MDAnalysis code that builds the backbone (N, CA, C; Angstrom):
import MDAnalysis as mda
import numpy as np

u = mda.Universe.empty(357, n_residues=119, atom_resindex=np.repeat(np.arange(119), 3), trajectory=True)
u.add_TopologyAttr("name", ["N", "CA", "C"] * 119)
u.add_TopologyAttr("resid", np.arange(1, 120))
u.add_TopologyAttr("resname", ["GLN", "VAL", "GLN", "LEU", "VAL", "GLU", "SER", "GLY", "GLY", "GLY", "LEU", "VAL", "GLN", "PRO", "GLY", "GLY", "SER", "LEU", "ARG", "LEU", "SER", "CYS", "ALA", "ALA", "SER", "GLY", "THR", "GLY", "ILE", "PHE", "SER", "ILE", "ASN", "ALA", "MET", "GLY", "TRP", "TYR", "ARG", "GLN", "ALA", "PRO", "GLY", "SER", "GLN", "ARG", "GLU", "LEU", "VAL", "ALA", "HIS", "ILE", "THR", "SER", "GLY", "GLY", "SER", "ALA", "ASN", "TYR", "ALA", "ASP", "SER", "VAL", "LYS", "GLY", "ARG", "PHE", "THR", "ILE", "SER", "ARG", "ASP", "ASN", "ALA", "LYS", "ASN", "THR", "VAL", "TYR", "LEU", "GLN", "MET", "ASN", "ARG", "LEU", "LYS", "PRO", "GLU", "ASP", "THR", "ALA", "VAL", "TYR", "TYR", "CYS", "ASN", "SER", "MET", "VAL", "PRO", "TRP", "GLY", "PRO", "GLU", "ASN", "GLY", "TYR", "TRP", "GLY", "GLN", "GLY", "THR", "GLN", "VAL", "THR", "VAL", "SER", "SER"])
u.atoms.positions = np.array([
    [16.687, -14.169, 21.700],
    [15.931, -12.984, 21.349],
    [15.382, -13.107, 19.939],
    [14.261, -12.442, 19.712],
    [13.616, -12.433, 18.409],
    [13.290, -10.996, 18.046],
    [13.666, -10.613, 16.845],
    [13.306, -9.311, 16.311],
    [12.351, -9.507, 15.138],
    [11.318, -8.678, 15.075],
    [10.299, -8.785, 14.045],
    [10.168, -7.457, 13.317],
    [10.098, -7.518, 12.002],
    [9.943, -6.332, 11.174],
    [8.784, -6.550, 10.222],
    [7.755, -5.709, 10.351],
    [6.593, -5.786, 9.473],
    [6.763, -4.852, 8.284],
    [6.117, -5.209, 7.185],
    [6.100, -4.364, 6.007],
    [4.866, -4.696, 5.185],
    [4.543, -3.828, 4.243],
    [3.463, -4.092, 3.311],
    [2.198, -3.291, 3.532],
    [2.135, -2.509, 4.589],
    [0.954, -1.705, 4.831],
    [0.847, -0.559, 3.851],
    [-0.311, 0.097, 3.870],
    [-0.526, 1.215, 2.984],
    [-1.978, 1.614, 2.926],
    [-2.289, 2.461, 1.958],
    [-3.648, 2.960, 1.739],
    [-4.264, 2.259, 0.543],
    [-5.432, 1.662, 0.748],
    [-6.142, 0.976, -0.329],
    [-7.618, 1.339, -0.275],
    [-8.296, 1.181, -1.403],
    [-9.730, 1.405, -1.467],
    [-10.491, 0.174, -0.983],
    [-11.718, 0.351, -0.508],
    [-12.523, -0.811, -0.130],
    [-12.605, -1.823, -1.270],
    [-12.466, -3.098, -0.914],
    [-12.450, -4.160, -1.901],
    [-11.071, -4.501, -2.415],
    [-10.088, -3.714, -2.068],
    [-8.730, -3.953, -2.512],
    [-8.014, -4.991, -1.685],
    [-6.740, -5.202, -2.012],
    [-5.936, -6.230, -1.364],
    [-4.574, -5.688, -0.959],
    [-4.023, -6.272, 0.089],
    [-2.670, -6.011, 0.539],
    [-2.076, -7.307, 1.058],
    [-0.761, -7.409, 1.002],
    [-0.072, -8.526, 1.626],
    [0.966, -7.990, 2.592],
    [0.816, -8.338, 3.856],
    [1.756, -7.949, 4.881],
    [2.814, -9.031, 5.066],
    [4.026, -8.601, 5.386],
    [5.120, -9.521, 5.648],
    [5.709, -9.238, 7.013],
    [6.174, -10.278, 7.678],
    [6.845, -10.157, 8.964],
    [8.071, -11.051, 8.940],
    [9.232, -10.437, 8.984],
    [10.493, -11.165, 8.962],
    [11.046, -11.276, 10.374],
    [11.365, -12.490, 10.789],
    [11.906, -12.752, 12.116],
    [13.404, -12.998, 12.032],
    [14.119, -12.489, 13.018],
    [15.552, -12.705, 13.098],
    [15.963, -12.774, 14.558],
    [17.209, -13.172, 14.796],
    [17.715, -13.255, 16.147],
    [18.018, -14.676, 16.565],
    [18.574, -14.814, 17.747],
    [19.028, -16.116, 18.226],
    [17.902, -17.072, 18.570],
    [16.700, -16.568, 18.784],
    [15.606, -17.409, 19.227],
    [14.652, -17.875, 18.142],
    [14.966, -17.618, 16.875],
    [13.999, -17.903, 15.824],
    [13.672, -19.381, 15.697],
    [14.584, -20.257, 16.044],
    [14.325, -21.687, 15.927],
    [13.494, -22.230, 17.075],
    [13.209, -21.403, 18.069],
    [12.378, -21.801, 19.195],
    [10.962, -21.252, 19.101],
    [10.633, -20.569, 18.025],
    [9.308, -19.970, 17.876],
    [8.246, -21.058, 17.757],
    [7.252, -21.004, 18.629],
    [6.153, -21.960, 18.600],
    [5.043, -21.545, 17.646],
    [4.800, -20.242, 17.589],
    [3.730, -19.740, 16.751],
    [4.000, -18.288, 16.397],
    [3.433, -17.855, 15.296],
    [3.482, -16.459, 14.901],
    [2.081, -16.011, 14.536],
    [1.812, -14.751, 14.782],
    [0.479, -14.254, 14.512],
    [0.459, -12.793, 14.136],
    [-0.699, -12.381, 13.649],
    [-0.963, -10.994, 13.325],
    [-2.057, -10.470, 14.231],
    [-1.821, -9.314, 14.812],
    [-2.794, -8.599, 15.616],
    [-3.018, -7.231, 14.996],
    [-4.120, -6.602, 15.352],
    [-4.360, -5.250, 14.873],
    [-4.998, -4.417, 15.971],
    [-4.776, -3.118, 15.881],
    [-5.330, -2.192, 16.852],
    [-5.781, -0.930, 16.136],
    [-7.069, -0.674, 16.191],
    [-7.641, 0.535, 15.627],
    [-7.634, 1.640, 16.685],
    [-7.685, 2.902, 16.274],
    [-7.707, 3.995, 17.254],
    [-8.848, 3.845, 18.250],
    [-8.529, 3.946, 19.532],
    [-9.534, 3.839, 20.567],
    [-10.012, 2.435, 20.865],
    [-9.404, 1.433, 20.255],
    [-9.815, 0.045, 20.434],
    [-8.693, -0.785, 21.021],
    [-9.056, -1.932, 21.577],
    [-8.070, -2.863, 22.096],
    [-7.426, -3.647, 20.966],
    [-6.214, -4.083, 21.207],
    [-5.537, -4.918, 20.237],
    [-6.232, -6.278, 20.159],
    [-6.453, -6.764, 18.949],
    [-7.160, -8.015, 18.755],
    [-6.382, -8.944, 17.837],
    [-6.567, -10.220, 18.065],
    [-5.948, -11.229, 17.221],
    [-6.648, -11.278, 15.873],
    [-5.862, -11.270, 14.811],
    [-6.381, -11.407, 13.455],
    [-6.211, -12.844, 12.968],
    [-5.004, -13.365, 13.081],
    [-4.702, -14.719, 12.635],
    [-3.404, -15.172, 13.266],
    [-3.254, -16.474, 13.446],
    [-1.978, -17.004, 13.897],
    [-1.757, -18.381, 13.292],
    [-0.491, -18.763, 13.245],
    [-0.110, -20.033, 12.653],
    [0.944, -20.678, 13.536],
    [0.794, -21.964, 13.803],
    [1.712, -22.685, 14.669],
    [2.901, -23.207, 13.877],
    [3.879, -23.724, 14.613],
    [5.042, -24.314, 13.964],
    [4.663, -25.513, 13.111],
    [3.545, -26.162, 13.442],
    [3.072, -27.286, 12.664],
    [2.226, -26.898, 11.473],
    [1.958, -25.612, 11.306],
    [1.216, -25.135, 10.152],
    [-0.274, -24.966, 10.362],
    [-0.752, -25.155, 11.582],
    [-2.168, -24.984, 11.863],
    [-2.501, -23.503, 11.987],
    [-3.508, -23.051, 11.256],
    [-3.874, -21.637, 11.225],
    [-5.252, -21.406, 11.820],
    [-5.417, -20.261, 12.463],
    [-6.696, -19.843, 13.010],
    [-6.922, -18.380, 12.681],
    [-8.197, -17.998, 12.561],
    [-8.565, -16.656, 12.151],
    [-9.676, -16.103, 13.028],
    [-9.668, -14.789, 13.183],
    [-10.807, -14.125, 13.786],
    [-12.008, -14.247, 12.859],
    [-13.201, -14.325, 13.450],
    [-14.406, -14.469, 12.638],
    [-14.564, -13.331, 11.631],
    [-14.121, -12.149, 11.994],
    [-14.308, -10.983, 11.145],
    [-13.496, -11.029, 9.855],
    [-12.477, -11.887, 9.795],
    [-11.621, -11.933, 8.613],
    [-11.655, -13.272, 7.905],
    [-12.362, -14.250, 8.436],
    [-12.434, -15.556, 7.797],
    [-12.995, -15.439, 6.383],
    [-12.337, -16.115, 5.465],
    [-12.742, -16.067, 4.071],
    [-12.145, -14.924, 3.296],
    [-11.535, -13.965, 3.980],
    [-10.924, -12.813, 3.316],
    [-9.409, -12.760, 3.501],
    [-8.929, -13.167, 4.676],
    [-7.502, -13.114, 4.992],
    [-6.922, -14.520, 5.019],
    [-5.652, -14.635, 4.653],
    [-4.940, -15.899, 4.703],
    [-3.555, -15.680, 5.295],
    [-3.229, -16.453, 6.329],
    [-1.905, -16.391, 6.921],
    [-1.078, -17.550, 6.384],
    [0.182, -17.298, 6.118],
    [1.072, -18.328, 5.617],
    [2.473, -18.089, 6.156],
    [3.328, -19.087, 5.993],
    [4.671, -19.011, 6.552],
    [5.677, -19.612, 5.600],
    [6.813, -18.955, 5.476],
    [7.940, -19.462, 4.713],
    [9.045, -19.746, 5.719],
    [9.195, -21.002, 6.102],
    [10.154, -21.362, 7.136],
    [11.597, -21.068, 6.723],
    [11.906, -21.250, 5.447],
    [13.259, -21.009, 4.974],
    [13.657, -19.551, 5.130],
    [12.690, -18.649, 5.004],
    [12.952, -17.218, 5.116],
    [12.591, -16.655, 6.482],
    [12.102, -17.508, 7.384],
    [11.659, -17.065, 8.709],
    [10.691, -15.894, 8.603],
    [9.740, -16.028, 7.713],
    [8.811, -14.949, 7.408],
    [7.380, -15.463, 7.431],
    [6.491, -14.666, 7.989],
    [5.066, -14.959, 7.973],
    [4.364, -13.866, 7.186],
    [3.320, -14.245, 6.457],
    [2.597, -13.329, 5.600],
    [1.132, -13.279, 5.996],
    [0.506, -12.179, 5.675],
    [-0.931, -12.045, 5.818],
    [-1.480, -11.461, 4.527],
    [-2.140, -12.303, 3.740],
    [-2.791, -11.855, 2.520],
    [-4.188, -11.369, 2.877],
    [-4.475, -10.125, 2.573],
    [-5.737, -9.505, 2.922],
    [-6.478, -9.134, 1.645],
    [-7.640, -9.754, 1.440],
    [-8.460, -9.511, 0.270],
    [-9.802, -8.928, 0.677],
    [-10.457, -8.277, -0.270],
    [-11.776, -7.675, -0.056],
    [-11.784, -6.833, 1.219],
    [-10.822, -5.947, 1.290],
    [-10.653, -5.130, 2.479],
    [-11.831, -4.190, 2.693],
    [-12.142, -3.959, 3.954],
    [-13.236, -3.100, 4.370],
    [-12.694, -1.935, 5.195],
    [-13.424, -0.825, 5.259],
    [-12.967, 0.291, 6.094],
    [-12.708, -0.113, 7.541],
    [-13.480, -1.046, 8.070],
    [-13.287, -1.482, 9.439],
    [-12.019, -2.305, 9.645],
    [-11.330, -2.652, 8.564],
    [-10.029, -3.300, 8.673],
    [-8.913, -2.301, 8.957],
    [-9.215, -1.023, 8.891],
    [-8.216, 0.008, 9.140],
    [-7.665, -0.112, 10.553],
    [-6.353, -0.239, 10.671],
    [-5.702, -0.422, 11.963],
    [-4.197, -0.481, 11.752],
    [-3.475, -0.442, 12.852],
    [-2.064, -0.787, 12.833],
    [-1.966, -2.286, 13.047],
    [-1.275, -2.958, 12.160],
    [-1.134, -4.401, 12.226],
    [0.233, -4.754, 12.794],
    [0.236, -5.627, 13.801],
    [1.454, -6.015, 14.501],
    [1.719, -7.501, 14.335],
    [2.969, -7.831, 14.142],
    [3.406, -9.217, 14.120],
    [3.825, -9.637, 15.523],
    [3.538, -10.882, 15.877],
    [3.867, -11.415, 17.192],
    [4.444, -12.813, 17.052],
    [5.416, -13.120, 17.889],
    [5.969, -14.467, 17.934],
    [6.104, -14.920, 19.378],
    [5.859, -16.206, 19.604],
    [5.914, -16.787, 20.937],
    [7.021, -17.832, 21.005],
    [7.799, -17.771, 22.079],
    [8.810, -18.777, 22.365],
    [8.622, -19.228, 23.801],
    [8.981, -20.486, 24.136],
    [8.721, -20.994, 25.491],
    [9.421, -20.207, 26.582],
    [10.574, -19.640, 26.290],
    [11.383, -18.970, 27.300],
    [11.349, -17.455, 27.210],
    [10.522, -16.926, 26.334],
    [10.498, -15.506, 26.073],
    [9.539, -14.735, 26.956],
    [9.323, -13.458, 26.614],
    [8.386, -12.630, 27.380],
    [6.995, -13.243, 27.433],
    [6.254, -12.909, 28.477],
    [4.927, -13.481, 28.683],
    [4.016, -13.258, 27.487],
    [4.092, -12.080, 26.888],
    [3.239, -11.755, 25.753],
    [3.943, -11.894, 24.411],
    [5.097, -12.520, 24.410],
    [5.820, -12.739, 23.182],
    [6.603, -11.518, 22.731],
    [7.150, -11.627, 21.530],
    [7.868, -10.528, 20.906],
    [6.966, -9.842, 19.891],
    [7.154, -8.535, 19.745],
    [6.308, -7.731, 18.875],
    [7.133, -6.911, 17.900],
    [6.592, -6.729, 16.717],
    [7.171, -5.804, 15.766],
    [6.697, -4.390, 16.028],
    [7.173, -3.463, 15.214],
    [6.825, -2.059, 15.380],
    [5.441, -1.720, 14.842],
    [4.910, -2.537, 13.968],
    [3.594, -2.315, 13.405],
    [3.653, -1.669, 12.032],
    [2.635, -1.936, 11.232],
    [2.502, -1.318, 9.923],
    [1.061, -0.867, 9.739],
    [0.880, 0.346, 9.240],
    [-0.445, 0.950, 9.125],
    [-1.159, 0.454, 7.882],
    [-2.401, 0.020, 8.067],
    [-3.285, -0.336, 6.966],
    [-4.492, 0.586, 7.025],
    [-4.728, 1.317, 5.952],
    [-5.860, 2.232, 5.879],
    [-6.708, 1.877, 4.670],
    [-7.987, 1.614, 4.910],
    [-8.927, 1.264, 3.849],
    [-9.938, 2.393, 3.752],
    [-9.876, 3.149, 2.680],
    [-10.724, 4.322, 2.535],
    [-10.886, 4.668, 1.066],
    [-12.059, 5.199, 0.731],
    [-12.307, 5.674, -0.616],
    [-12.012, 7.157, -0.749],
])
């Protein structure tokens, strides 16, 4: 099993920055193949923001390329999302996700953390 806890969300002005953290724990953490960040705005479908594999390969949605950076601290079993030059359209609940070969079809999910970008 894998448990995920997100933190770091909040209210920021356009152009500001936030860093989200996702800490993984549980018996399955050493089997995690990849971790990622998703977001869901009100009335919208959940979308992939960024993900990083166990080998360190990262991918980003086109809407956040050049502004967001995903990173991982293996010693702390934690993944981060550095968000710079935030826009109002970045407003959403951000969820951490982890995939393991033997786990649920859609992986494990955290509870989510709210990011609001507004002046």
